[in-house]
C-alpha positions as CSV (number, residue, x, y, z in Angstrom):
1,X,0.4,2.1,-41.1
2,X,-3.2,2.9,-42.1
3,X,-4.4,0.0,-40.0
4,X,-2.3,1.1,-37.0
5,X,-3.8,4.6,-37.4
6,X,-7.3,3.1,-37.3
7,X,-6.5,1.2,-34.1
8,X,-5.2,4.3,-32.4
9,X,-8.3,6.3,-33.5
10,X,-10.6,3.5,-32.1
11,X,-8.7,3.4,-28.8
12,X,-8.8,7.1,-28.6
13,X,-12.5,7.4,-29.1
14,X,-14.3,9.1,-26.1
15,X,-16.2,7.1,-23.6
16,X,-19.0,9.6,-22.9
17,X,-20.9,7.1,-20.7
18,X,-18.1,7.2,-18.1
19,X,-17.6,11.0,-17.6
20,X,-19.3,11.0,-14.2
21,X,-17.3,7.9,-13.1
22,X,-14.1,9.6,-14.2
23,X,-15.0,12.8,-12.4
24,X,-15.9,11.0,-9.2
25,X,-12.7,8.9,-9.4
26,X,-10.6,12.0,-9.5
27,X,-12.3,13.3,-6.3
28,X,-11.8,10.1,-4.5
29,X,-8.2,10.0,-5.7
30,X,-7.7,13.5,-4.3
31,X,-8.9,12.3,-0.9
32,X,-6.6,9.2,-1.0
33,X,-3.6,11.3,-2.0
34,X,-4.4,13.7,0.9
35,X,-4.6,10.8,3.4
36,X,-1.3,9.3,2.0
37,X,0.7,12.6,2.2
38,X,-0.7,13.6,5.6
39,X,0.1,10.1,7.0
40,X,3.7,10.3,5.8
41,X,4.2,13.9,6.9
42,X,4.5,13.1,10.6
43,X,6.8,10.2,10.0
44,X,9.4,11.1,7.4
45,X,11.9,12.8,9.7
46,X,12.1,9.8,12.0
47,X,12.1,7.2,9.3
48,X,14.4,8.7,6.6
49,X,15.5,12.1,7.7
50,X,19.1,13.0,8.6
51,X,18.7,11.7,12.1
52,X,16.2,9.0,11.2
53,X,16.4,5.2,10.9
54,X,17.5,5.1,7.3
55,X,18.6,8.6,6.2
56,X,17.7,9.1,2.5
57,X,20.8,11.3,1.9
58,X,23.0,8.3,2.7
59,X,20.9,6.1,0.3
60,X,21.3,8.7,-2.5
61,X,25.0,9.0,-2.0
62,X,25.4,5.2,-2.1
63,X,23.3,5.0,-5.3
64,X,25.4,7.7,-7.0
65,X,28.6,5.9,-6.1
66,X,27.5,2.4,-7.2
67,X,25.5,3.3,-10.3
68,X,26.9,6.6,-11.4
69,X,24.9,9.4,-12.7
70,X,22.5,9.8,-14.5
71,X,21.9,6.0,-14.1
72,X,21.2,6.6,-10.4
73,X,18.6,9.2,-11.3
74,X,16.6,6.7,-13.3
75,X,17.0,3.9,-10.8
76,X,16.0,6.2,-7.9
77,X,13.8,8.9,-9.5
78,X,13.3,11.6,-6.9
79,X,13.1,15.4,-6.6
80,X,15.5,15.0,-3.6
81,X,18.5,14.6,-5.9
82,X,18.0,18.4,-6.4
83,X,16.8,19.5,-3.0
84,X,18.7,17.2,-0.7
85,X,16.8,14.9,1.7
86,X,16.9,17.1,4.9
87,X,14.0,17.3,7.2
88,X,12.7,20.5,5.5
89,X,12.5,19.1,1.9
90,X,10.9,15.9,3.1
91,X,8.3,17.6,5.2
92,X,7.8,20.2,2.5
93,X,7.1,17.6,-0.2
94,X,4.5,15.9,2.0
95,X,2.8,19.2,2.9
96,X,2.8,20.4,-0.7
97,X,1.3,17.1,-1.8
98,X,-1.4,17.5,0.8
99,X,-2.2,21.0,-0.4
100,X,-2.3,20.0,-4.1
101,X,-4.6,17.1,-3.2
102,X,-7.1,19.7,-1.9
103,X,-6.7,21.6,-5.1
104,X,-7.5,18.5,-7.1
105,X,-10.5,17.8,-4.8
106,X,-12.0,21.1,-5.9
107,X,-11.3,20.3,-9.6
108,X,-8.8,23.1,-10.2
109,X,-5.9,22.8,-12.8
110,X,-6.4,19.0,-12.7
111,X,-3.8,17.8,-15.2
112,X,-1.0,20.0,-13.9
113,X,-1.9,19.1,-10.3
114,X,-2.0,15.4,-11.1
115,X,1.5,15.5,-12.7
116,X,2.8,17.3,-9.6
117,X,1.1,14.8,-7.2
118,X,2.6,11.9,-9.1
119,X,6.1,13.3,-9.0
120,X,5.9,14.2,-5.3
121,X,4.5,10.8,-4.2
122,X,7.1,9.1,-6.4
123,X,9.8,11.1,-4.7
124,X,8.6,10.1,-1.2
125,X,8.1,6.5,-2.3
126,X,11.8,6.4,-3.2
127,X,12.8,8.3,-0.1
128,X,10.9,5.9,2.2
129,X,13.0,2.9,1.0
130,X,11.7,-0.2,2.8
131,X,9.2,1.8,4.8
132,X,7.2,2.7,1.6
133,X,8.0,-0.5,-0.3
134,X,4.4,-1.7,-0.2
135,X,1.8,-2.7,-2.8
136,X,-0.6,0.1,-1.9
137,X,2.2,2.7,-2.6
138,X,2.8,1.4,-6.1
139,X,-1.0,1.0,-6.7
140,X,-1.4,4.7,-5.8
141,X,1.5,5.6,-8.2
142,X,0.1,3.7,-11.2
143,X,-3.4,4.9,-10.5
144,X,-2.1,8.5,-10.1
145,X,-0.1,8.2,-13.3
146,X,-3.1,6.9,-15.3
147,X,-5.2,9.7,-13.8
148,X,-3.0,12.3,-15.5
149,X,-4.8,11.4,-18.8
150,X,-8.3,11.5,-17.3
151,X,-9.2,15.2,-17.1
152,X,-11.4,16.1,-20.1
153,X,-12.8,12.6,-20.4
154,X,-11.5,9.0,-20.7
155,X,-11.0,7.0,-23.9
156,X,-11.2,3.3,-24.4
157,X,-7.5,2.7,-23.9
158,X,-7.4,4.6,-20.6
159,X,-10.5,2.7,-19.3
160,X,-8.8,-0.5,-20.3
161,X,-5.5,0.4,-18.5
162,X,-7.5,1.1,-15.3
163,X,-9.3,-2.2,-15.7
164,X,-6.0,-4.0,-16.3
165,X,-4.6,-2.5,-13.1
166,X,-7.6,-3.7,-11.1
167,X,-7.4,-7.1,-12.8
168,X,-3.8,-7.5,-11.9
169,X,-4.4,-6.5,-8.3
170,X,-7.2,-9.0,-7.8
171,X,-6.1,-11.9,-9.9
172,X,-2.4,-12.0,-9.0
173,X,-3.4,-11.8,-5.3
174,X,-5.4,-15.0,-5.7
175,X,-3.0,-16.8,-7.9
176,X,0.0,-16.3,-5.7
177,X,-2.0,-17.6,-2.8
178,X,-2.4,-20.9,-4.7
179,X,1.1,-21.0,-6.0
180,X,2.7,-20.3,-2.6
181,X,1.9,-23.8,-1.3
182,X,0.9,-22.4,2.0
183,X,-1.2,-25.1,3.8
184,X,-3.3,-22.4,5.4
185,X,-4.7,-21.4,2.0
186,X,-4.9,-24.9,0.5
187,X,-6.5,-26.2,3.7
188,X,-9.0,-23.3,3.9
189,X,-7.8,-22.3,7.4
190,X,-6.1,-19.0,6.6
191,X,-8.8,-16.9,8.3
192,X,-8.4,-19.0,11.4
193,X,-5.1,-17.1,11.9
194,X,-5.4,-13.9,9.8
195,X,-7.4,-11.7,12.1
196,X,-5.0,-11.9,15.1
197,X,-1.8,-12.4,13.1
198,X,-2.2,-9.5,10.6
199,X,0.1,-6.5,10.9
200,X,-2.2,-4.1,12.7
201,X,-5.6,-5.5,13.7
202,X,-8.4,-3.3,15.0
203,X,-11.2,-4.2,17.3
204,X,-13.3,-5.6,14.4
205,X,-10.6,-8.3,14.0
206,X,-11.2,-9.4,17.6
207,X,-14.8,-10.0,16.9
208,X,-14.1,-11.7,13.6
209,X,-11.7,-14.1,15.4
210,X,-14.6,-15.3,17.5
211,X,-16.6,-16.5,14.5
212,X,-17.1,-20.3,14.0
213,X,-14.6,-22.3,12.0
214,X,-17.1,-23.2,9.2
215,X,-17.8,-19.5,8.6
216,X,-14.1,-18.6,8.5
217,X,-13.5,-21.4,6.0
218,X,-16.3,-20.2,3.9
219,X,-14.6,-16.8,3.9
220,X,-11.5,-18.4,2.4
221,X,-13.7,-19.8,-0.4
222,X,-15.2,-16.4,-1.0
223,X,-11.7,-14.9,-1.1
224,X,-10.6,-17.4,-3.8
225,X,-13.8,-16.8,-5.8
226,X,-13.4,-13.0,-5.7
227,X,-9.7,-13.1,-6.6
228,X,-9.5,-15.9,-9.1
229,X,-12.9,-15.9,-10.9
230,X,-14.4,-12.5,-10.5
231,X,-11.5,-10.5,-12.0
232,X,-12.3,-12.0,-15.4
233,X,-15.8,-10.5,-15.2
234,X,-14.1,-7.1,-15.7
235,X,-13.6,-7.8,-19.4
236,X,-17.1,-9.2,-20.0
237,X,-20.4,-7.5,-20.9
238,X,-22.1,-5.0,-18.5
239,X,-23.9,-7.4,-16.2
240,X,-20.7,-9.2,-15.4
241,X,-18.8,-5.9,-14.9
242,X,-21.4,-4.7,-12.5
243,X,-21.2,-8.0,-10.6
244,X,-17.4,-7.7,-10.4
245,X,-17.8,-4.2,-9.0
246,X,-20.4,-5.3,-6.4
247,X,-18.4,-8.4,-5.3
248,X,-15.1,-6.5,-5.1
249,X,-16.8,-3.7,-3.1
250,X,-18.2,-6.3,-0.7
251,X,-14.8,-7.8,-0.1
252,X,-13.1,-4.5,0.4
253,X,-15.8,-3.4,3.0
254,X,-15.3,-6.7,4.8
255,X,-11.6,-6.1,4.9
256,X,-12.0,-2.6,6.2
257,X,-14.3,-4.0,8.9
258,X,-11.6,-6.3,10.1
259,X,-8.2,-4.8,9.2
260,X,-6.2,-1.6,9.3
261,X,-4.9,-1.5,5.7
262,X,-4.6,2.3,5.4
263,X,-5.9,3.6,2.0
264,X,-5.4,0.3,0.1
265,X,-9.0,-0.9,0.2
266,X,-10.3,2.6,-0.4
267,X,-8.2,2.9,-3.6
268,X,-9.4,-0.5,-4.7
269,X,-13.0,0.6,-4.3
270,X,-12.2,3.8,-6.3
271,X,-10.8,1.7,-9.2
272,X,-14.1,-0.2,-9.3
273,X,-15.8,2.9,-10.5
274,X,-14.4,2.1,-14.0
275,X,-16.6,-1.0,-14.0
276,X,-19.7,1.3,-13.7
277,X,-21.1,3.9,-16.1
278,X,-23.0,7.1,-16.0
279,X,-26.4,5.3,-16.2
280,X,-25.8,4.2,-12.6
281,X,-24.4,7.5,-11.3
282,X,-26.6,10.0,-13.1
283,X,-29.7,9.5,-10.9
284,X,-27.5,10.1,-7.8
285,X,-25.8,13.2,-9.2
286,X,-27.1,16.7,-8.6
287,X,-28.5,18.4,-11.7
288,X,-26.1,21.3,-11.5
289,X,-23.1,19.0,-11.3
290,X,-24.3,17.0,-14.3
291,X,-24.6,20.1,-16.3
292,X,-21.0,20.9,-15.6
293,X,-19.7,17.5,-16.5
294,X,-22.2,16.3,-19.2
295,X,-22.4,16.1,-22.1
296,X,-18.9,17.4,-22.5
297,X,-16.7,17.4,-25.6
298,X,-15.6,14.2,-27.2
299,X,-12.0,13.2,-26.5
300,X,-9.8,13.8,-29.5
301,X,-8.1,10.7,-30.9
302,X,-4.8,12.7,-31.1
303,X,-4.7,12.8,-27.3
304,X,-4.5,9.0,-27.3
305,X,-0.9,9.1,-28.6
306,X,0.9,9.9,-25.3
307,X,-1.4,7.4,-23.5
308,X,-0.6,4.9,-26.3
309,X,3.1,5.3,-25.6
310,X,2.5,4.9,-21.9
311,X,0.6,1.7,-22.6
312,X,3.5,0.4,-24.6
313,X,5.5,0.5,-21.4
314,X,3.0,-0.5,-18.8
315,X,1.4,-3.5,-20.5
316,X,4.6,-5.3,-21.5
317,X,6.3,-4.4,-18.3
318,X,3.5,-5.8,-16.2
319,X,3.4,-9.0,-18.2
320,X,7.1,-9.4,-18.1
321,X,7.2,-8.8,-14.3
322,X,4.4,-11.4,-13.8
323,X,6.2,-14.0,-16.0
324,X,9.5,-13.3,-14.3
325,X,7.8,-14.0,-10.9
326,X,6.5,-17.3,-12.3
327,X,9.5,-18.5,-14.3
328,X,12.4,-16.5,-12.8
329,X,14.0,-13.4,-14.4
330,X,16.7,-15.4,-16.1
331,X,14.1,-17.2,-18.2
332,X,13.1,-13.9,-19.8
333,X,16.6,-12.8,-20.8
334,X,17.0,-9.3,-21.9
335,X,13.2,-8.6,-22.0
336,X,13.3,-8.3,-18.2
337,X,15.2,-5.1,-18.6
338,X,12.0,-3.3,-19.5
339,X,10.4,-4.3,-16.2
340,X,13.4,-3.1,-14.3
341,X,13.4,0.2,-16.2
342,X,9.7,0.9,-15.6
343,X,9.2,-0.4,-12.0
344,X,11.2,2.3,-10.2
345,X,8.5,4.7,-11.3
346,X,5.8,2.6,-9.6
347,X,4.4,1.2,-12.9
348,X,3.7,-2.4,-14.0
349,X,4.2,-3.8,-10.5
350,X,3.1,-7.2,-9.2
351,X,0.4,-7.7,-6.5
352,X,0.4,-10.6,-4.1
353,X,-1.6,-9.7,-1.0
354,X,-0.9,-12.2,1.8
355,X,0.4,-15.1,-0.4
356,X,1.4,-16.9,2.8
357,X,-0.4,-16.6,6.2
358,X,1.4,-16.2,9.5
359,X,0.0,-18.8,12.0
360,X,1.1,-17.0,15.1
361,X,1.7,-13.5,16.2
362,X,5.1,-12.5,17.6
363,X,5.5,-9.0,19.1
364,X,8.8,-7.3,19.9
365,X,8.8,-5.5,23.2
366,X,11.6,-3.0,23.4
367,X,13.0,-2.1,26.8
368,X,15.8,0.1,28.1
369,X,17.7,0.3,31.4
370,X,20.2,2.6,33.1
371,X,21.6,-0.1,35.4
372,X,20.8,-3.4,33.6
373,X,18.5,-4.4,36.5
374,X,15.4,-2.2,36.2
375,X,13.8,-2.1,32.8
376,X,11.4,0.4,31.2
377,X,9.3,-0.4,28.1
378,X,9.1,1.8,25.0
379,X,5.4,2.2,24.0
380,X,4.4,2.2,20.3
381,X,1.4,4.2,19.1
382,X,-0.6,1.4,17.4
383,X,1.0,-2.0,17.5
384,X,-0.1,-4.4,20.2
385,X,1.7,-4.0,23.5
386,X,-0.3,-3.8,26.7
387,X,-2.8,-6.7,26.5
388,X,-5.5,-4.5,28.1
389,X,-5.5,-1.9,25.4
390,X,-8.2,-2.1,22.8
391,X,-6.9,-2.5,19.2
392,X,-7.7,0.8,17.5
393,X,-9.2,1.7,14.1
394,X,-6.7,4.0,12.2
395,X,-7.8,3.8,8.5
396,X,-6.5,5.5,6.3
397,X,-3.4,6.2,8.3
398,X,-0.4,3.8,8.1
399,X,2.2,4.1,10.9
400,X,5.1,2.8,9.0
401,X,7.4,1.8,11.9
402,X,4.6,0.0,13.8
403,X,3.8,-1.9,10.6
404,X,7.4,-2.8,9.8
405,X,7.9,-4.3,13.3
406,X,5.5,-7.0,12.2
407,X,8.2,-8.3,9.8
408,X,11.2,-8.1,12.2
409,X,10.6,-11.6,13.9
410,X,11.3,-13.3,10.5
411,X,15.0,-12.2,11.1
412,X,15.6,-11.7,7.4
413,X,18.8,-9.7,6.8
414,X,17.0,-6.7,5.4
415,X,14.8,-6.5,8.5
416,X,17.6,-7.1,10.9
417,X,19.5,-4.2,9.2
418,X,16.8,-1.5,9.6
419,X,15.8,-2.8,13.1
420,X,19.4,-2.6,14.2
421,X,19.5,1.0,12.9
422,X,16.3,1.7,14.9
423,X,17.9,0.4,18.0
424,X,21.0,2.5,17.4
425,X,18.8,5.6,17.2
426,X,17.1,4.7,20.5
427,X,20.5,4.3,22.1
428,X,21.5,7.7,20.8
429,X,18.2,9.2,21.9
430,X,17.3,10.6,18.5
431,X,14.3,12.9,19.0
432,X,13.0,12.4,15.5
433,X,12.9,8.7,16.0
434,X,11.4,8.7,19.5
435,X,8.6,11.0,18.2
436,X,7.4,8.0,16.3
437,X,6.6,6.3,19.6
438,X,3.8,6.8,22.0
439,X,6.1,6.9,25.0
440,X,9.8,7.3,25.5
441,X,10.2,6.3,29.2
442,X,13.6,8.0,29.3
443,X,12.3,11.4,28.1
444,X,15.2,12.1,25.7
445,X,17.9,10.8,28.0
446,X,18.9,7.5,26.3
447,X,19.4,4.4,28.4
448,X,22.8,2.6,28.7
449,X,21.3,-0.8,27.9
450,X,18.6,-2.0,25.5
451,X,16.9,-5.3,25.1
452,X,14.1,-6.8,23.0
453,X,11.7,-9.4,24.4
454,X,9.6,-11.6,22.1
455,X,6.1,-12.5,23.1
456,X,3.5,-14.8,21.4
457,X,0.2,-12.9,21.3
458,X,-3.2,-14.2,20.6
459,X,-6.7,-12.7,20.9
460,X,-8.5,-13.4,24.1
461,X,-11.6,-15.5,23.8
462,X,-15.0,-14.2,25.0
463,X,-14.6,-15.9,28.4
464,X,-11.0,-14.7,28.9
465,X,-11.9,-11.1,28.1
466,X,-14.9,-11.2,30.4
467,X,-12.7,-12.4,33.2
468,X,-9.6,-10.3,32.8
469,X,-10.7,-7.4,30.6
470,X,-7.7,-8.0,28.3
471,X,-8.0,-8.1,24.5
472,X,-4.8,-10.1,24.2
473,X,-3.2,-13.1,25.9
474,X,0.6,-13.3,25.7
475,X,3.4,-15.7,26.4
476,X,7.1,-14.8,26.7
477,X,9.2,-16.7,24.1
478,X,12.7,-15.3,24.7
479,X,15.0,-12.4,23.9
480,X,15.4,-11.2,20.3
481,X,17.3,-12.3,18.2
482,X,18.4,-15.3,20.3
483,X,15.5,-17.5,19.2
484,X,14.3,-19.2,16.1
485,X,13.0,-16.9,13.4
486,X,9.2,-16.7,12.8
487,X,8.2,-18.8,9.9
488,X,6.5,-17.8,7.7
């Protein structure tokens, strides 16, 4: 017991050389929370409100019937069990989260605000169902949870947990690319397809697509190096840690320059702060601010006890989840229960960014008609449609419906289900759903008929763009879903 006490005391010792990095991380986290809540605020009613595509009230009712209470509360942790999931509570949670993010930005009541932000985003993460079931959502949840322990200074254990999160994000992404067996990755041709086939490219992707093959193949090599080798630098002495931060920062900036991945890359950059120290930030920090933050009080080892208990959940759960992905849940027996208990709270998740690469882009063009002869097209806000429209830069916003339509051509049952509900809402003329679009050609008077055409899209080459002015070239493949599913 004495030995365990010594370990806890050592883990709880204050890391005074990272007070500035911790303070800056909280400010960046506040901005990321603000972007995430604001992005969701305009979409929740159409996605999961009472007249939305997947009403969350229905989901909660089904969970209560199938699991019983309180089991359903732990499987689907959400404030909306108490408030209901009407449009007002959903919007209220997003707007309250935005306001609290501003409070955190100005360093007021930090710990209480961080707890509230975590609970609010967890509630919206559950409410969003498939529309918020993304790796950046769980990355924000685990980052936000760990940040609750950050006000007043970090200790060794907290720094390690942030590093462990960054390591998992980077290393798992590289490893699952190798294990997927995708010939695009093993043949170093993934970037030949990525820029035009990714969910929501912006104009930077068009320029990247024009790069020579040898440079794109070199980019795949750099990706493997940064995801399979560099993550181990995180746990090595200072020069390696600084190199890991620099290389990861470079990769994130390159992704931002060529991809619309909302706040994902910004949060990854923020996590890299824990690889730095105050020696780097101090010369860049105003003297008055340094006096506020430094030298500060040392962190009491007693405060490590709640964090130690949290680590006893996060570390085993993340290792069990990773092993379960490699070996299968049945191989782990009852130990997999821990992962299943922790993961609904956004903790201990897996990360596998683009383990397989789509080799062609298929776009669904939704049309309606009053007579079955003359067809009008529904226009989405951000996904490719009109070949002449320039792909736009929308970071840190994520239009969840536009993004999810990228998955629909796979025709997996889960995607056919939500897409069918979307089409049903269009047929009903649901105003909350049509507000998710750029143009409803029927102005609230739903059409009698709907159809979905599938086009193959590719970026125009320089010559094609100069001749036609179009950013995209497209070819009609058929009517959805009466054609082969996209694979992968």
